[in-house]
C-alpha positions as CSV (number, residue, x, y, z in Angstrom):
1,X,117.9,27.3,33.7
2,X,120.5,30.0,35.9
3,X,121.9,28.1,39.7
4,X,123.3,31.3,40.0
5,X,119.4,33.6,39.4
6,X,119.1,35.9,42.9
7,X,115.7,33.9,43.5
8,X,115.6,32.2,46.5
9,X,116.0,28.8,47.4
10,X,115.6,26.7,50.1
11,X,119.4,24.9,50.4
12,X,120.6,22.5,50.0
13,X,121.0,22.9,46.0
14,X,119.3,21.1,43.8
15,X,120.0,18.3,42.7
16,X,120.5,19.7,38.7
17,X,122.6,22.6,40.0
18,X,124.4,19.6,41.9
19,X,125.1,18.1,38.6
20,X,125.5,21.5,36.8
21,X,128.2,21.7,38.8
22,X,129.1,19.1,38.5
23,X,129.3,17.9,35.3
24,X,128.4,20.5,32.9
25,X,131.5,21.5,31.1
26,X,132.0,25.2,30.7
27,X,132.3,27.9,29.1
28,X,134.2,31.1,29.2
29,X,134.0,34.3,27.8
30,X,136.5,33.3,24.4
31,X,135.3,29.6,24.1
32,X,133.1,28.4,20.8
33,X,129.3,27.0,20.5
34,X,127.4,26.5,17.3
35,X,123.7,27.2,17.7
36,X,121.0,29.2,15.5
37,X,117.1,30.2,16.2
38,X,114.9,31.6,13.2
39,X,111.3,31.1,12.0
40,X,111.5,28.1,10.2
41,X,113.4,26.2,11.9
42,X,111.1,22.7,13.1
43,X,111.3,23.6,16.4
44,X,110.7,26.9,16.3
45,X,108.4,28.1,19.4
46,X,108.6,24.9,21.0
47,X,110.7,25.2,23.7
48,X,108.9,28.7,24.7
49,X,106.0,27.0,27.0
50,X,106.1,24.7,30.0
51,X,108.8,27.0,31.8
52,X,109.8,28.5,34.7
53,X,110.9,31.7,34.3
54,X,111.8,34.0,37.3
55,X,111.4,37.5,36.1
56,X,113.9,40.1,37.9
57,X,112.6,44.0,38.4
58,X,114.8,44.9,35.3
59,X,112.8,41.6,33.7
60,X,108.8,43.4,34.5
61,X,109.9,47.3,33.7
62,X,111.0,46.1,30.0
63,X,108.2,44.2,28.8
64,X,105.1,46.2,31.1
65,X,106.4,48.7,29.1
66,X,107.0,47.1,25.8
67,X,103.1,46.4,26.5
68,X,101.7,49.5,26.7
69,X,100.7,48.5,30.3
70,X,101.3,50.0,34.4
71,X,103.4,47.4,35.9
72,X,100.0,46.4,38.4
73,X,98.1,45.4,35.4
74,X,101.3,43.3,34.2
75,X,101.6,41.6,37.0
76,X,97.7,40.9,37.4
77,X,97.4,39.2,34.1
78,X,101.3,37.5,33.5
79,X,102.4,36.3,37.0
80,X,102.4,34.4,39.4
81,X,103.8,34.5,42.8
82,X,105.0,31.6,44.7
83,X,104.4,31.2,48.1
84,X,106.3,29.0,50.8
85,X,108.2,29.0,54.0
86,X,111.4,29.5,52.3
87,X,111.2,32.6,50.7
88,X,113.1,35.4,52.0
89,X,111.6,38.1,49.3
90,X,109.1,38.1,46.9
91,X,109.7,36.4,43.9
92,X,107.5,36.6,40.2
93,X,107.5,34.1,37.8
94,X,105.5,34.2,34.4
95,X,102.5,32.7,34.7
96,X,102.1,30.5,31.5
97,X,99.1,29.9,29.2
98,X,96.2,27.4,30.7
99,X,96.0,25.3,28.5
100,X,96.9,21.5,27.1
101,X,101.1,23.2,26.3
102,X,101.4,25.5,28.5
103,X,103.0,28.1,26.4
104,X,103.9,31.3,26.7
105,X,101.5,34.0,26.0
106,X,104.0,36.3,24.4
107,X,105.0,34.1,22.0
108,X,102.8,34.3,18.5
109,X,103.4,31.7,15.6
110,X,105.6,34.5,14.6
111,X,107.8,34.7,17.5
112,X,108.0,36.2,21.0
113,X,105.6,39.7,20.5
114,X,108.1,41.3,23.1
115,X,111.3,40.2,21.2
116,X,113.6,43.3,22.3
117,X,112.4,43.4,25.8
118,X,112.6,39.5,26.6
119,X,113.5,39.2,29.7
120,X,117.1,37.3,30.8
121,X,116.3,34.0,30.6
122,X,115.3,33.9,27.2
123,X,118.3,36.3,26.2
124,X,121.3,33.6,27.7
125,X,119.2,30.3,26.2
126,X,120.3,28.5,25.5
127,X,123.7,29.3,27.3
128,X,122.9,29.0,31.6
129,X,125.3,30.3,33.9
130,X,126.1,28.5,37.2
131,X,128.3,28.9,40.1
132,X,130.6,27.6,42.8
133,X,129.7,28.9,46.4
134,X,132.1,31.0,47.3
135,X,135.5,30.2,48.5
136,X,136.3,30.4,52.1
137,X,138.1,33.6,51.5
138,X,135.4,35.1,50.5
139,X,135.9,35.3,46.7
140,X,133.2,35.2,44.8
141,X,134.2,35.4,40.5
142,X,133.9,31.6,40.3
143,X,130.7,31.6,37.7
144,X,131.4,29.8,34.5
145,X,129.0,29.2,31.2
146,X,127.6,26.1,29.6
147,X,125.4,24.6,26.7
148,X,121.9,23.8,28.0
149,X,121.1,20.9,25.1
150,X,117.6,20.3,25.8
151,X,115.7,17.8,23.7
152,X,113.8,18.6,21.1
153,X,116.0,21.4,19.8
154,X,117.1,21.9,16.4
155,X,118.9,25.0,16.9
156,X,122.5,23.2,17.3
157,X,121.4,20.8,14.1
158,X,120.6,23.3,11.3
159,X,123.0,25.6,9.7
160,X,124.4,26.6,13.0
161,X,126.1,29.7,13.6
162,X,129.1,30.2,15.6
163,X,129.2,32.2,18.6
164,X,131.9,33.0,20.8
165,X,130.1,33.1,24.5
166,X,131.7,36.9,24.8
167,X,129.4,37.5,21.6
168,X,126.8,35.9,21.7
169,X,126.3,37.9,25.8
170,X,126.7,41.1,23.3
171,X,124.7,40.0,20.6
172,X,122.1,39.2,22.9
173,X,121.8,42.5,25.2
174,X,123.0,41.2,28.9
175,X,125.0,43.1,29.6
176,X,122.5,45.7,30.9
177,X,120.7,43.1,32.3
178,X,123.2,42.0,33.5
179,X,124.5,45.3,35.5
180,X,120.9,45.6,36.8
181,X,120.9,42.3,38.1
182,X,123.5,42.5,39.9
183,X,122.1,45.2,41.8
184,X,119.1,43.2,42.8
185,X,121.5,40.8,43.5
186,X,122.6,43.3,46.2
187,X,119.2,43.7,47.6
188,X,118.3,39.5,46.8
189,X,121.2,38.2,48.4
190,X,121.8,40.9,51.5
191,X,123.8,40.2,54.6
192,X,121.1,40.1,56.7
193,X,119.4,37.3,56.1
194,X,121.7,35.2,56.0
195,X,122.5,36.4,59.3
196,X,119.0,34.9,59.7
197,X,117.2,37.5,59.3
198,X,114.2,37.5,57.8
199,X,111.7,40.5,56.7
200,X,108.3,40.8,58.1
201,X,104.5,40.9,55.7
202,X,104.5,44.8,55.3
203,X,107.9,44.6,54.5
204,X,107.5,42.4,52.0
205,X,104.6,43.7,50.8
206,X,107.1,47.2,49.9
207,X,110.1,45.3,48.9
208,X,107.6,44.1,46.0
209,X,106.1,47.0,45.1
210,X,109.2,49.1,45.1
211,X,111.2,46.3,42.7
212,X,107.6,45.2,40.6
213,X,105.2,47.4,40.7
214,X,106.9,50.9,39.6
215,X,103.3,52.5,39.0
216,X,102.7,52.5,42.5
217,X,106.0,52.7,43.7
218,X,106.1,56.4,42.1
219,X,102.6,56.8,43.4
220,X,104.3,56.3,46.7
221,X,106.9,58.6,46.1
222,X,105.6,61.5,45.3
223,X,102.0,61.3,47.2
224,X,103.3,61.2,50.7
225,X,105.5,62.8,52.8
226,X,108.9,61.0,51.6
227,X,110.5,63.6,49.3
228,X,110.0,65.7,52.2
229,X,112.1,64.2,54.8
230,X,115.4,63.0,52.9
231,X,117.2,64.5,50.5
232,X,117.1,64.3,47.2
233,X,118.5,65.7,44.4
234,X,116.2,68.2,42.3
235,X,117.0,66.4,39.1
236,X,117.0,62.7,40.3
237,X,113.1,63.0,41.5
238,X,112.4,65.0,38.4
239,X,113.5,62.5,36.3
240,X,111.7,59.5,38.3
241,X,108.7,61.1,37.4
242,X,108.9,59.1,34.2
243,X,111.7,57.0,34.1
244,X,110.9,53.9,35.3
245,X,114.7,53.4,35.6
246,X,115.5,56.0,37.8
247,X,112.6,55.4,39.7
248,X,114.3,51.8,40.1
249,X,117.6,52.8,41.2
250,X,115.8,54.9,43.7
251,X,113.5,51.7,44.9
252,X,116.5,50.0,45.2
253,X,118.0,52.7,47.4
254,X,115.6,52.5,49.3
255,X,114.5,49.4,50.2
256,X,118.8,49.7,51.0
257,X,118.1,52.1,54.0
258,X,114.6,51.5,55.2
259,X,114.8,46.9,55.3
260,X,118.7,46.7,56.1
261,X,120.3,50.2,57.2
262,X,122.1,51.2,55.4
263,X,123.1,54.7,54.6
264,X,121.7,55.1,50.7
265,X,119.7,58.1,52.3
266,X,120.3,61.2,54.4
267,X,117.5,62.7,56.2
268,X,117.0,66.1,56.1
269,X,118.3,67.7,58.8
270,X,115.2,70.1,59.8
271,X,113.6,67.0,59.5
272,X,116.2,65.6,62.5
273,X,115.4,68.1,64.2
274,X,111.9,67.8,64.1
275,X,111.8,64.0,65.4
276,X,114.5,65.3,68.8
277,X,112.1,67.9,69.4
278,X,113.5,71.1,68.1
279,X,110.8,71.5,65.4
280,X,106.7,70.8,65.0
281,X,106.5,67.4,63.3
282,X,102.6,69.7,61.9
283,X,104.3,72.5,60.7
284,X,107.2,69.9,58.9
285,X,104.6,68.0,57.1
286,X,102.0,70.5,57.0
287,X,99.4,69.1,58.8
């Protein structure tokens, strides 16, 4: 559960979010808690079922690569994409198994088969992250952590280790995921949406492809005239050919330019001249 998730949602807040913001004890980086999870614990794997796990673009990148499949295959086989009127950007959720227990498809009797590349919510547990609404002066530094004490979880009871919040986050490798999450929030929570802007169906498709279907986006980048039209560092272009992280960075820049009109991309001077009528477009683009 992450009430501070970048996934778009309708107003007002869900009652559970309001209850957390109102009642949950707030933890800072040096506050402590006791928790442990390991094979052999009586509830091992039980929490990995019938849950709604929102996947960020970086989650999808890590999981599809760990499984050795394309982003398109991963999205088709392991995710669901709900559609409703309040959506501002595409949403991707991990698909639970279609059985009575609705278990996570990544879980085996020995544990998670993608453990080192597991999604952000799985890394955080049993910590949750919440935030009050931004203050009138624009202050966004109002996030806090809290404990998710779910029924049936014995991780707080069976010889649990003591952690500080900071040490838990370091141990679970949260920092890298948070950095990518913040970059994604700049898209999903863009002022364009706060001002009433809406993406049309074609823009929604572009947003989804660039963020989540990276292998398809790579084809778009290298098989279209995109790189002929914009100034992109040659070393960065070569890095995008094999690095999913570099490609995702480029995707975020491209979306901020193409959807929201930000100056994150620079059009080549000769392209500007062509579209101002001083050069032949067909000659420029090889047509």
